[in-house]
C-alpha positions as CSV (number, residue, x, y, z in Angstrom):
1,X,181.6,131.4,9.1
2,X,179.7,128.6,10.7
3,X,180.9,126.0,8.2
4,X,184.5,127.1,8.8
5,X,184.0,126.8,12.6
6,X,182.5,123.3,12.3
7,X,185.2,122.2,9.9
8,X,188.0,123.3,12.2
9,X,186.5,121.7,15.2
10,X,185.9,118.4,13.3
11,X,189.5,118.2,12.2
12,X,190.8,118.9,15.6
13,X,188.5,116.4,17.2
14,X,189.5,113.7,14.7
15,X,193.2,114.2,15.4
16,X,192.8,114.2,19.2
17,X,190.4,111.2,19.3
18,X,192.6,108.8,17.3
19,X,195.5,108.7,19.7
20,X,193.3,108.0,22.8
21,X,191.4,105.2,21.0
22,X,194.7,103.6,19.9
23,X,196.3,103.8,23.3
24,X,193.2,102.8,25.3
25,X,192.2,100.0,23.0
26,X,195.7,98.5,23.2
27,X,195.0,98.2,27.0
28,X,191.9,96.2,26.3
29,X,192.1,92.6,25.1
30,X,191.0,91.0,21.9
31,X,188.7,88.3,23.0
32,X,189.1,84.7,21.7
33,X,186.0,83.1,20.2
34,X,183.8,81.5,22.8
35,X,184.2,77.7,22.6
36,X,184.4,74.9,25.1
37,X,187.7,73.2,25.8
38,X,189.0,71.0,28.7
39,X,190.4,72.8,31.7
40,X,194.2,73.2,31.4
41,X,196.7,74.9,33.8
42,X,197.4,78.5,33.0
43,X,200.5,78.6,30.8
44,X,203.4,80.3,32.5
45,X,206.8,81.6,31.4
46,X,209.6,79.2,32.3
47,X,211.2,80.1,35.6
48,X,214.6,81.7,35.5
49,X,216.9,81.6,38.5
50,X,217.9,85.2,37.7
51,X,214.3,86.3,38.1
52,X,214.0,84.8,41.6
53,X,217.4,86.2,42.6
54,X,216.3,89.6,41.4
55,X,213.1,89.4,43.4
56,X,215.0,88.4,46.5
57,X,217.2,91.4,46.3
58,X,214.5,93.9,45.4
59,X,214.8,95.9,48.6
60,X,218.4,96.8,47.7
61,X,217.3,98.3,44.3
62,X,214.9,101.1,43.5
63,X,214.6,100.2,39.8
64,X,211.8,98.2,38.2
65,X,212.5,94.5,38.4
66,X,211.1,92.1,35.7
67,X,209.1,89.4,37.4
68,X,207.3,86.5,35.6
69,X,204.5,84.5,37.2
70,X,206.7,81.4,37.7
71,X,209.4,83.5,39.3
72,X,206.9,85.0,41.7
73,X,205.6,81.5,42.5
74,X,209.0,80.1,43.1
75,X,209.9,82.9,45.4
76,X,206.6,82.5,47.4
77,X,207.2,78.7,47.8
78,X,210.6,79.4,49.3
79,X,209.7,82.4,51.5
80,X,206.0,82.3,52.4
81,X,205.9,81.9,56.2
82,X,202.6,80.2,56.2
83,X,203.9,77.4,54.0
84,X,207.1,77.1,56.0
85,X,205.1,76.7,59.2
86,X,203.0,74.0,57.6
87,X,206.1,72.2,56.5
88,X,207.4,72.2,60.1
89,X,204.1,70.8,61.2
90,X,204.3,68.0,58.7
91,X,207.8,67.1,59.8
92,X,206.6,67.1,63.5
93,X,203.8,64.7,62.6
94,X,206.2,62.3,60.9
95,X,208.3,62.2,64.1
96,X,205.3,61.1,66.1
97,X,205.4,57.8,64.2
98,X,208.8,57.1,65.5
99,X,207.5,58.1,69.0
100,X,204.8,55.5,68.8
101,X,207.2,52.8,67.5
102,X,209.5,53.3,70.5
103,X,207.5,50.8,72.6
104,X,208.7,48.0,70.3
105,X,212.3,48.5,71.4
106,X,214.0,47.7,74.8
107,X,213.9,50.3,77.4
108,X,217.3,50.4,79.2
109,X,218.1,52.4,82.3
110,X,221.2,53.0,84.4
111,X,221.1,53.6,88.2
112,X,223.6,55.0,90.7
113,X,222.4,54.7,94.3
114,X,224.0,55.5,97.7
115,X,222.1,55.1,101.0
116,X,223.1,55.6,104.7
117,X,220.7,54.1,107.2
118,X,220.4,54.5,111.0
119,X,220.9,50.8,111.7
120,X,218.5,48.1,110.6
121,X,215.6,50.0,109.1
122,X,212.5,49.2,107.1
123,X,209.9,51.2,105.3
124,X,206.7,50.6,107.2
125,X,204.2,53.1,105.8
126,X,202.7,53.5,102.4
127,X,202.4,49.8,101.6
128,X,201.1,46.5,103.0
129,X,204.5,44.8,103.1
130,X,207.6,46.2,104.7
131,X,210.8,46.9,102.8
132,X,214.2,46.8,104.6
133,X,216.7,49.6,103.9
134,X,220.4,48.8,103.9
135,X,223.5,51.0,103.9
136,X,225.0,50.7,100.4
137,X,226.6,52.3,97.3
138,X,225.6,50.5,94.1
139,X,225.7,50.9,90.3
140,X,223.5,48.9,88.0
141,X,221.1,48.8,85.1
142,X,217.7,47.5,84.2
143,X,216.0,46.5,81.0
144,X,212.3,46.3,80.0
145,X,211.3,44.7,76.7
146,X,207.7,44.5,75.7
147,X,206.8,41.1,74.3
148,X,203.2,41.8,73.3
149,X,200.4,44.2,74.2
150,X,197.9,42.5,71.8
151,X,197.8,45.2,69.1
152,X,197.8,48.4,71.2
153,X,201.2,49.7,70.0
154,X,200.6,48.5,66.5
155,X,197.4,50.5,66.2
156,X,199.1,53.5,67.7
157,X,201.8,53.3,65.1
158,X,199.2,53.0,62.3
159,X,197.3,55.9,63.7
160,X,200.5,58.1,63.7
161,X,201.3,57.1,60.2
162,X,197.9,58.1,58.9
163,X,198.1,61.3,60.8
164,X,201.5,62.1,59.3
165,X,200.1,61.5,55.8
166,X,197.2,63.7,56.7
167,X,199.7,66.4,57.7
168,X,201.4,66.1,54.3
169,X,198.1,66.7,52.6
170,X,197.5,69.7,54.8
171,X,200.9,71.0,53.6
172,X,199.9,70.4,50.0
173,X,196.6,72.3,50.7
174,X,198.6,75.3,52.0
175,X,201.0,75.1,49.1
176,X,198.1,75.4,46.6
177,X,196.5,78.1,48.7
178,X,199.7,80.1,48.6
179,X,199.9,79.6,44.8
180,X,196.3,80.7,44.4
181,X,196.7,83.8,46.5
182,X,200.0,84.6,44.6
183,X,198.4,84.1,41.2
184,X,195.4,86.3,42.1
185,X,197.6,89.0,43.5
186,X,199.8,88.9,40.3
187,X,196.7,89.2,38.0
188,X,195.3,91.9,40.2
189,X,198.5,93.9,39.9
190,X,198.4,93.4,36.2
191,X,194.8,94.6,36.0
192,X,195.5,97.6,38.2
193,X,198.5,98.6,36.0
194,X,196.4,98.2,32.9
195,X,193.7,100.4,34.4
196,X,196.3,103.0,35.4
197,X,197.6,103.1,31.8
198,X,194.1,103.5,30.5
199,X,193.3,106.4,32.9
200,X,196.5,108.1,32.0
201,X,195.6,107.9,28.3
202,X,192.1,109.2,29.0
203,X,193.6,112.1,31.0
204,X,196.0,113.0,28.2
205,X,193.1,113.0,25.7
206,X,190.9,115.2,27.9
207,X,193.7,117.6,28.6
208,X,194.3,118.0,24.9
209,X,190.6,118.5,24.3
210,X,190.5,121.2,27.0
211,X,193.4,123.1,25.5
212,X,191.8,123.0,22.1
213,X,188.3,124.1,23.4
214,X,190.0,126.9,25.4
215,X,191.7,128.1,22.3
216,X,188.5,128.0,20.3
217,X,186.6,129.8,23.1
218,X,189.2,132.6,23.0
219,X,188.5,132.9,19.3
220,X,184.8,133.0,20.0
221,X,184.3,129.7,18.2
222,X,183.1,127.8,21.3
223,X,181.2,128.8,24.4
224,X,182.7,129.0,27.9
225,X,180.1,126.4,28.9
226,X,181.9,123.9,26.6
227,X,185.2,124.8,28.2
228,X,183.7,124.4,31.7
229,X,182.3,120.9,30.9
230,X,185.8,120.0,29.5
231,X,187.4,121.1,32.7
232,X,184.9,118.9,34.7
233,X,185.9,115.9,32.5
234,X,189.6,116.7,33.1
235,X,189.1,116.8,36.9
236,X,187.2,113.5,36.7
237,X,190.0,112.0,34.7
238,X,192.6,113.2,37.2
239,X,190.6,111.8,40.1
240,X,190.3,108.4,38.2
241,X,194.0,108.5,37.5
242,X,194.9,109.2,41.2
243,X,192.7,106.3,42.3
244,X,194.2,104.0,39.6
245,X,197.8,104.9,40.8
246,X,196.8,104.2,44.4
247,X,195.2,100.9,43.4
248,X,198.3,99.9,41.4
249,X,200.5,100.6,44.5
250,X,198.2,98.6,46.7
251,X,198.1,95.7,44.3
252,X,201.9,95.6,44.2
253,X,202.0,95.6,48.0
254,X,199.5,92.7,48.0
255,X,201.7,90.9,45.5
256,X,204.8,91.4,47.7
257,X,202.9,90.0,50.7
258,X,201.7,87.0,48.7
259,X,205.3,86.3,47.8
260,X,206.4,86.6,51.4
261,X,208.6,89.6,50.6
262,X,208.9,92.5,53.0
263,X,210.5,95.0,50.6
264,X,208.7,97.6,48.5
265,X,210.2,96.9,45.1
266,X,208.5,97.8,41.9
267,X,208.0,94.9,39.5
268,X,207.5,94.8,35.7
269,X,205.0,91.9,35.3
270,X,205.0,89.6,32.3
271,X,202.0,88.8,30.3
272,X,200.4,85.3,30.9
273,X,198.8,83.4,28.0
274,X,195.1,83.0,28.1
275,X,193.9,79.5,29.2
276,X,191.2,77.8,27.1
277,X,187.6,78.1,28.1
278,X,186.2,75.8,30.8
279,X,184.1,72.8,30.0
280,X,180.4,73.2,29.4
281,X,179.6,70.7,32.2
282,X,181.2,71.0,35.6
283,X,180.7,67.2,36.4
284,X,184.2,66.3,35.3
285,X,185.7,69.0,37.5
286,X,183.7,67.8,40.5
287,X,184.9,64.2,40.0
288,X,188.5,65.4,39.7
289,X,188.2,67.5,42.8
290,X,186.8,64.5,44.8
291,X,189.8,62.5,43.8
292,X,192.5,65.2,44.0
293,X,191.6,67.8,46.6
294,X,194.3,67.6,49.3
295,X,192.0,68.8,52.1
296,X,189.6,66.0,51.4
297,X,192.5,63.5,51.4
298,X,193.6,64.9,54.7
299,X,190.2,64.4,56.2
300,X,190.0,60.8,55.0
301,X,193.5,60.0,56.3
302,X,192.6,61.6,59.6
303,X,189.5,59.4,59.7
304,X,191.6,56.3,59.2
305,X,193.9,57.6,62.0
306,X,191.0,58.0,64.3
307,X,189.8,54.4,63.5
308,X,193.2,53.0,64.6
309,X,193.3,55.2,67.6
310,X,189.9,53.8,68.7
311,X,191.3,50.3,68.2
312,X,194.3,51.2,70.3
313,X,192.1,52.4,73.1
314,X,190.1,49.1,72.9
315,X,193.4,47.1,73.1
316,X,194.1,48.7,76.6
317,X,191.7,46.1,78.0
318,X,194.1,43.3,77.0
319,X,197.1,42.1,79.0
320,X,200.6,43.4,78.5
321,X,203.6,41.0,78.6
322,X,207.1,42.4,79.4
323,X,210.5,40.8,79.9
324,X,212.4,42.4,82.8
325,X,216.1,42.2,83.6
326,X,218.3,43.9,86.2
327,X,221.9,43.6,87.3
328,X,224.8,45.5,88.9
329,X,227.5,45.7,91.6
330,X,227.5,46.9,95.2
331,X,231.0,47.9,96.1
332,X,229.9,49.3,99.5
333,X,227.4,47.3,101.4
334,X,226.5,45.8,104.8
335,X,226.1,42.2,105.6
336,X,222.5,41.9,104.3
337,X,223.6,42.6,100.6
338,X,225.9,40.7,98.3
339,X,228.7,42.3,96.2
340,X,226.7,41.9,93.0
341,X,223.1,41.2,92.0
342,X,221.2,40.2,88.8
343,X,217.8,38.9,87.9
344,X,215.6,38.1,84.8
345,X,211.8,37.8,84.9
346,X,208.5,38.1,83.0
347,X,205.7,40.3,84.0
348,X,202.1,40.0,82.8
349,X,199.9,43.1,83.5
350,X,196.2,42.2,83.4
351,X,193.7,45.0,83.7
352,X,190.8,44.0,85.9
353,X,189.1,47.1,87.1
354,X,189.9,50.8,86.6
355,X,186.5,52.5,87.2
356,X,185.5,52.2,83.5
357,X,188.5,54.3,82.3
358,X,189.5,52.2,79.4
359,X,185.9,51.6,78.3
360,X,185.2,55.3,78.3
361,X,188.3,56.1,76.3
362,X,187.5,53.4,73.8
363,X,183.9,54.7,73.4
364,X,185.0,58.3,73.0
365,X,187.6,57.3,70.4
366,X,185.1,55.3,68.4
367,X,182.7,58.3,68.4
368,X,185.6,60.6,67.2
369,X,186.3,58.2,64.4
370,X,182.6,58.3,63.3
371,X,182.7,62.1,63.5
372,X,185.8,62.2,61.3
373,X,184.2,60.1,58.7
374,X,181.2,62.4,58.6
375,X,183.6,65.4,58.3
376,X,184.9,63.9,55.1
377,X,181.4,63.4,53.8
378,X,180.6,67.1,54.5
379,X,183.7,68.2,52.8
380,X,182.7,66.3,49.6
381,X,179.4,68.2,49.5
382,X,181.3,71.5,50.1
383,X,183.8,70.7,47.3
384,X,181.0,70.0,44.8
385,X,179.5,73.3,45.7
386,X,182.8,75.2,45.5
387,X,183.6,73.7,42.1
388,X,180.2,74.6,40.7
389,X,180.6,78.1,41.9
390,X,184.1,78.5,40.6
391,X,183.1,77.0,37.3
392,X,180.2,79.4,36.9
393,X,182.5,82.3,37.7
394,X,185.1,81.1,35.2
395,X,182.5,80.7,32.4
396,X,181.0,84.1,33.2
397,X,184.5,85.8,33.2
398,X,185.3,84.1,29.9
399,X,182.1,85.3,28.2
400,X,182.6,88.8,29.5
401,X,185.8,89.2,27.6
402,X,183.9,89.2,24.3
403,X,181.2,91.3,25.7
404,X,183.6,93.9,27.1
405,X,185.4,94.2,23.7
406,X,182.1,94.5,21.9
407,X,181.1,97.2,24.4
408,X,184.4,99.1,23.6
409,X,183.6,98.9,19.8
410,X,180.1,100.1,20.4
411,X,181.1,103.0,22.6
412,X,183.8,104.0,20.0
413,X,181.1,104.2,17.4
414,X,178.8,106.2,19.7
415,X,181.7,108.5,20.5
416,X,182.4,109.1,16.8
417,X,178.7,109.8,16.2
418,X,178.4,112.1,19.2
419,X,181.6,113.9,18.0
420,X,180.2,114.3,14.5
421,X,176.8,115.7,15.9
422,X,178.7,118.1,18.1
423,X,180.9,119.3,15.3
424,X,177.8,119.8,13.1
425,X,176.0,121.7,15.8
426,X,173.3,119.0,16.1
427,X,174.4,117.8,19.5
428,X,175.4,119.5,22.8
429,X,178.4,119.2,25.0
430,X,176.4,117.1,27.5
431,X,175.7,114.5,24.9
432,X,179.4,114.4,23.9
433,X,180.5,114.2,27.5
434,X,178.2,111.3,28.2
435,X,179.7,109.5,25.2
436,X,183.2,110.1,26.5
437,X,182.2,108.7,29.9
438,X,180.7,105.6,28.4
439,X,183.8,105.1,26.3
440,X,186.1,105.4,29.3
441,X,184.0,103.0,31.4
442,X,184.1,100.5,28.6
443,X,187.8,100.8,28.2
444,X,188.4,100.2,31.9
445,X,186.1,97.2,31.9
446,X,187.9,95.7,28.9
447,X,191.2,96.4,30.5
448,X,190.3,94.2,33.5
449,X,188.2,91.5,31.8
450,X,191.1,89.4,30.7
451,X,192.6,89.4,34.2
452,X,189.3,88.7,35.8
453,X,189.2,85.5,33.7
454,X,192.7,84.6,34.7
455,X,191.8,85.0,38.4
456,X,188.6,83.0,37.9
457,X,190.5,80.1,36.2
458,X,193.0,80.1,39.1
459,X,190.1,79.8,41.5
460,X,188.7,76.9,39.5
461,X,192.0,75.1,39.4
462,X,192.3,75.6,43.2
463,X,188.8,74.2,43.7
464,X,189.6,71.2,41.6
465,X,192.9,70.7,43.4
466,X,195.3,70.8,40.5
467,X,197.0,74.1,41.0
468,X,200.7,73.4,40.4
């Protein structure tokens, strides 16, 4: 009788274990061999206009919408409010260059004046000289043209140009940040969906095992303790599945936010090819980051802008030469004024003493320029640190793919051995349950290892400054 019971249980266990291993292992990845290759951008499916259009109308549809990584990136670059705001700031900075150049051009003004006096009057207060006031109605214009201010305006224009270029680099930094957050959210959603599928497969397997053990217990072939342990495993699997479903929904919500979408559409995400392994030495990445990082470029350009601003403040101590012209007609006037007037002249404004205002402004601007230069130096140190950390994370994530797959293989072997011992009556239900728990944990780890590496490579590309 005992040999019959063990044989029946063994056959049932084999037929119920094979489907779960097939389904769960399909969620795990087959790791590539560990080798060193140059950093390359993550390969992406070519963008389709239909994909972006489908994502933009997701709110109007309740069905699952196919969404590739490139489609998601294209949608984010068009709709992410943070990037749009930075684009407006860059455009505003470019307009300030034209604002600074305005001093090169003539300033022309028109005037309409009508005055009624109480006889012969003159302004006596507020100035050393008196100024007579005449009854009149006049129309005229005046012109002011700067001849030279000895470099003040020129340095202001150069400062504005460098600041506009700095704003463009800030825009590029935000663009890469948006792409990084989008890619991370995309891979996180894929990982969460993979974990959800794995937990569903585990739940189906444990439900099948519970039904079989319950049937064997009713036939007095298994104890009620075995059934009770199987029920505990089913409850744990249900709890894990509920959490996985919730995490998958949260990941999709995070993906929608990263895209700049307000709808709650459900997306079917496409697989992304695995990038090659990172280099064995991060030095090349650090050199590339120092040359390409947009935030470092922005700081250097801001430093150049500060240098020209300091020069412009220094130039305030020099004279300013302007050409002046004025003319018009006076159709209504008294005897002290002619019917028309006109004059041309030159004015030289020479600063002599202003309480040290210009000197203080010049000194403050020079100090700001030195501070901006040091800010760029600090950022170089931070970039080297960030690249090293991102490189270490990428190498660790790449190596974990092979380790996770090996762990799955080892737990599968342990599961089969525990199952055989249980069927033969040499092992207990506790030993079998522990083997199942180890197998489930390994499957979930393997299901996320690939996407952990994709996220780590995205972070490394962002740290280097070549996320396109």
